[in-house]
One Martini backbone bead per residue (centre of mass of N, CA, C, O) as a GRO file, in nm:
protein
  221
    1MET     BB    1   9.080   6.165   2.879
    2LYS     BB    2   8.832   6.294   3.030
    3ASP     BB    3   8.943   6.216   3.329
    4LEU     BB    4   9.189   6.406   3.256
    5GLN     BB    5   9.344   6.663   3.472
    6PHE     BB    6   9.544   6.956   3.405
    7ASP     BB    7   9.777   7.160   3.469
    8ASN     BB    8   9.957   7.422   3.336
    9HIS     BB    9  10.182   7.287   3.543
   10ASP     BB   10  10.255   6.935   3.478
   11ASN     BB   11  10.469   6.669   3.591
   12ARG     BB   12  10.291   6.426   3.480
   13ILE     BB   13  10.405   6.498   3.223
   14LYS     BB   14  10.574   6.418   2.970
   15TYR     BB   15  10.892   6.516   2.868
   16TYR     BB   16  10.928   6.783   2.624
   17GLU     BB   17  11.101   6.964   2.394
   18LEU     BB   18  10.985   7.274   2.246
   19LEU     BB   19  10.970   7.441   1.911
   20LEU     BB   20  10.882   7.751   1.780
   21GLU     BB   21  10.748   7.945   1.492
   22ARG     BB   22  10.760   8.283   1.325
   23ASP     BB   23  10.656   8.548   1.183
   24LEU     BB   24  10.638   8.914   1.251
   25GLU     BB   25  10.444   8.966   1.057
   26GLY     BB   26  10.130   9.064   1.182
   27VAL     BB   27  10.115   9.127   1.478
   28GLN     BB   28   9.900   9.141   1.710
   29HIS     BB   29   9.698   9.361   1.904
   30ILE     BB   30   9.671   9.340   2.267
   31PRO     BB   31   9.509   9.459   2.526
   32LEU     BB   32   9.505   9.534   2.827
   33PRO     BB   33   9.353   9.543   3.090
   34GLU     BB   34   9.227   9.724   3.315
   35GLY     BB   35   9.487   9.812   3.552
   36TYR     BB   36   9.730   9.776   3.335
   37ARG     BB   37  10.095   9.773   3.272
   38PHE     BB   38  10.378   9.854   3.090
   39VAL     BB   39  10.726   9.769   3.173
   40PHE     BB   40  11.046   9.797   3.205
   41PHE     BB   41  11.341   9.719   3.292
   42ARG     BB   42  11.512   9.769   3.611
   43PRO     BB   43  11.709   9.831   3.836
   44GLY     BB   44  11.621   9.575   4.081
   45ASP     BB   45  11.423   9.347   3.916
   46ARG     BB   46  11.508   9.060   3.968
   47ASP     BB   47  11.332   8.957   4.204
   48ALA     BB   48  11.066   9.002   4.061
   49TRP     BB   49  11.123   8.790   3.852
   50ILE     BB   50  11.137   8.547   4.028
   51GLU     BB   51  10.865   8.568   4.162
   52VAL     BB   52  10.709   8.512   3.910
   53GLU     BB   53  10.840   8.241   3.828
   54ARG     BB   54  10.764   8.096   4.091
   55SER     BB   55  10.453   8.132   4.088
   56ALA     BB   56  10.453   7.983   3.783
   57LYS     BB   57  10.652   7.725   3.814
   58GLU     BB   58  10.947   7.783   3.675
   59LEU     BB   59  11.036   7.786   3.978
   60VAL     BB   60  11.150   7.653   4.307
   61SER     BB   61  11.356   7.892   4.376
   62TYR     BB   62  11.565   8.153   4.457
   63ARG     BB   63  11.824   8.004   4.382
   64GLN     BB   64  11.741   7.920   4.097
   65GLY     BB   65  11.696   8.202   4.003
   66LEU     BB   66  11.993   8.302   4.025
   67GLU     BB   67  12.097   8.092   3.823
   68VAL     BB   68  11.920   8.177   3.575
   69TRP     BB   69  11.992   8.473   3.566
   70GLU     BB   70  12.295   8.432   3.509
   71LYS     BB   71  12.267   8.256   3.246
   72TYR     BB   72  12.089   8.480   3.083
   73TYR     BB   73  12.172   8.795   3.231
   74GLY     BB   74  12.450   8.802   3.314
   75GLY     BB   75  12.614   9.100   3.228
   76ASN     BB   76  12.310   9.219   3.070
   77GLU     BB   77  12.119   9.437   3.212
   78ASP     BB   78  12.136   9.674   3.021
   79GLY     BB   79  11.993   9.498   2.777
   80LEU     BB   80  11.686   9.502   2.925
   81SER     BB   81  11.559   9.798   2.878
   82ASP     BB   82  11.424   9.682   2.575
   83ARG     BB   83  11.328   9.346   2.652
   84MET     BB   84  11.216   9.350   2.943
   85VAL     BB   85  10.886   9.268   3.063
   86PHE     BB   86  10.620   9.410   3.253
   87VAL     BB   87  10.333   9.364   3.455
   88GLU     BB   88  10.138   9.599   3.610
   89ASN     BB   89   9.951   9.703   3.863
   90GLU     BB   90   9.799   9.956   4.036
   91SER     BB   91  10.049   9.906   4.265
   92GLY     BB   92  10.312   9.809   4.108
   93GLU     BB   93  10.289   9.514   4.072
   94LYS     BB   94  10.452   9.242   3.950
   95VAL     BB   95  10.285   8.978   3.744
   96ALA     BB   96  10.451   8.989   3.466
   97THR     BB   97  10.666   8.818   3.203
   98ALA     BB   98  10.903   8.900   2.929
   99THR     BB   99  11.142   8.832   2.655
  100ALA     BB  100  11.342   8.992   2.394
  101TYR     BB  101  11.558   8.765   2.264
  102TYR     BB  102  11.805   8.499   2.252
  103ASP     BB  103  12.018   8.250   2.190
  104ILE     BB  104  12.239   8.140   2.446
  105THR     BB  105  12.388   7.888   2.292
  106HIS     BB  106  12.444   7.951   1.975
  107ARG     BB  107  12.293   7.733   1.779
  108ASP     BB  108  12.144   7.978   1.656
  109ILE     BB  109  12.225   8.123   1.328
  110SER     BB  110  11.978   8.311   1.221
  111GLY     BB  111  11.889   8.565   1.411
  112ASP     BB  112  11.661   8.519   1.581
  113GLY     BB  113  11.411   8.562   1.795
  114TRP     BB  114  11.352   8.511   2.150
  115LEU     BB  115  11.120   8.392   2.366
  116HIS     BB  116  11.133   8.459   2.714
  117TRP     BB  117  10.998   8.381   3.009
  118VAL     BB  118  10.694   8.325   3.038
  119ALA     BB  119  10.497   8.490   3.305
  120VAL     BB  120  10.233   8.436   3.556
  121ARG     BB  121  10.103   8.483   3.822
  122ARG     BB  122   9.899   8.263   3.976
  123GLU     BB  123   9.667   8.490   4.075
  124TYR     BB  124   9.661   8.607   3.747
  125GLN     BB  125   9.549   8.383   3.616
  126GLY     BB  126   9.284   8.437   3.399
  127ARG     BB  127   9.296   8.775   3.327
  128GLY     BB  128   9.424   8.847   3.039
  129LEU     BB  129   9.772   8.866   3.010
  130SER     BB  130   9.930   8.678   2.811
  131LYS     BB  131   9.849   8.786   2.517
  132PRO     BB  132   9.930   9.088   2.546
  133LEU     BB  133  10.232   9.020   2.628
  134ILE     BB  134  10.317   8.863   2.368
  135SER     BB  135  10.252   9.090   2.164
  136HIS     BB  136  10.424   9.313   2.283
  137VAL     BB  137  10.700   9.153   2.254
  138LEU     BB  138  10.687   9.088   1.955
  139ASN     BB  139  10.698   9.394   1.876
  140ILE     BB  140  10.955   9.455   1.997
  141MET     BB  141  11.122   9.260   1.827
  142ARG     BB  142  11.064   9.396   1.564
  143ASN     BB  143  11.180   9.683   1.644
  144LEU     BB  144  11.472   9.545   1.670
  145GLY     BB  145  11.485   9.362   1.376
  146TYR     BB  146  11.313   9.119   1.368
  147VAL     BB  147  11.159   8.855   1.145
  148HIS     BB  148  11.183   8.620   1.356
  149ALA     BB  149  11.048   8.354   1.581
  150LYS     BB  150  11.114   8.191   1.890
  151ILE     BB  151  10.980   7.913   2.114
  152PRO     BB  152  11.045   7.780   2.411
  153THR     BB  153  10.922   7.460   2.545
  154GLN     BB  154  10.680   7.238   2.703
  155THR     BB  155  10.465   6.985   2.792
  156THR     BB  156  10.409   7.086   3.096
  157THR     BB  157  10.322   7.362   2.934
  158TRP     BB  158  10.060   7.333   2.738
  159LEU     BB  159   9.903   7.598   2.753
  160ALA     BB  160  10.115   7.777   2.629
  161CYS     BB  161  10.124   7.642   2.359
  162ARG     BB  162   9.845   7.709   2.276
  163ILE     BB  163   9.884   8.011   2.267
  164TYR     BB  164  10.115   7.999   2.043
  165LEU     BB  165   9.929   7.863   1.831
  166ASP     BB  166   9.722   8.097   1.822
  167PHE     BB  167   9.964   8.302   1.715
  168GLY     BB  168  10.101   8.101   1.475
  169PHE     BB  169  10.270   7.902   1.592
  170ARG     BB  170  10.497   7.647   1.493
  171PRO     BB  171  10.668   7.386   1.445
  172LEU     BB  172  10.971   7.304   1.413
  173ALA     BB  173  11.080   7.075   1.189
  174GLN     BB  174  11.291   6.923   1.371
  175ASN     BB  175  11.114   6.911   1.631
  176ALA     BB  176  10.886   6.737   1.495
  177VAL     BB  177  11.071   6.496   1.503
  178ASN     BB  178  11.237   6.487   1.781
  179SER     BB  179  10.931   6.562   1.931
  180ARG     BB  180  10.670   6.408   1.830
  181ASN     BB  181  10.553   6.293   2.110
  182GLY     BB  182  10.504   6.588   2.226
  183TRP     BB  183  10.300   6.676   2.008
  184ARG     BB  184  10.102   6.449   2.064
  185ILE     BB  185  10.036   6.554   2.351
  186ILE     BB  186   9.928   6.840   2.252
  187LYS     BB  187   9.708   6.732   2.087
  188ALA     BB  188   9.556   6.580   2.312
  189LEU     BB  189   9.512   6.845   2.502
  190THR     BB  190   9.403   7.058   2.243
  191ASN     BB  191   9.319   7.003   1.951
  192HIS     BB  192   9.484   7.168   1.750
  193ALA     BB  193   9.475   7.273   1.419
  194GLY     BB  194   9.806   7.317   1.397
  195LEU     BB  195   9.821   6.971   1.447
  196GLU     BB  196   9.710   6.786   1.195
  197GLY     BB  197   9.988   6.598   1.164
  198PHE     BB  198   9.898   6.478   1.434
  199ASP     BB  199   9.861   6.227   1.664
  200ALA     BB  200   9.724   6.134   1.947
  201ALA     BB  201   9.792   6.072   2.250
  202THR     BB  202   9.787   5.868   2.489
  203ALA     BB  203   9.759   5.832   2.830
  204ASP     BB  204  10.024   5.673   2.858
  205GLU     BB  205  10.198   5.882   2.686
  206ILE     BB  206  10.161   6.125   2.886
  207LEU     BB  207  10.252   5.976   3.142
  208ALA     BB  208  10.481   5.974   3.357
  209ASP     BB  209  10.676   5.737   3.518
  210CYS     BB  210  10.918   5.943   3.592
  211GLN     BB  211  11.132   6.195   3.663
  212GLU     BB  212  11.368   6.060   3.470
  213ASP     BB  213  11.175   6.120   3.231
  214LYS     BB  214  11.336   6.298   2.942
  215GLY     BB  215  11.207   6.281   2.675
  216GLY     BB  216  11.325   6.496   2.410
  217GLN     BB  217  11.549   6.715   2.532
  218GLU     BB  218  11.705   6.685   2.294
  219ASP     BB  219  11.741   6.838   2.005
  220VAL     BB  220  11.532   7.071   1.919
  221PHE     BB  221  11.638   7.124   1.609
   0.00000   0.00000   0.00000
């Protein structure tokens, strides 16, 4: 493991879908670094959202961005004005985003809030933006009336998963069973104290055999 170095968005890692949860009581407030500010979505911000997600490697193309936007937010842009947040730099450029949303598949009948599409532009990663962004959006979620939150993620974005664990999120019970090997990968890559019930995956178990290997992507609940 010591010889393996992984990017924060690395498709060499075997893919498993992961789902975390926590109560929204007592979410810490973390201020943005000087020179940045939070703004809500405004009409016309779709392409800025796509560019942030592309830069963060969450999307591979503008075309895919349009498809994802339509799937998650199409026909509901009016509802994003108090849910979708951007971080802007001093020049007004949007450099990060996250959304206080809900499960668009309607499989989750709990009424919980879902934190969606957290991303920081590649060149702004490592500048202390992600944790203030997450804390801000979780507090927005609470102000919207949610008492519990879920965050979907995946093993290929293991560093984001570590940040969520730092925030007190823990694997959803059923997901811990259905994606147990995925959580073993996260344990191996982060050694996070919040995953003490999981043994660490070996190097061979971490590395994907091929792009078609999508183990654990079904039934995240």
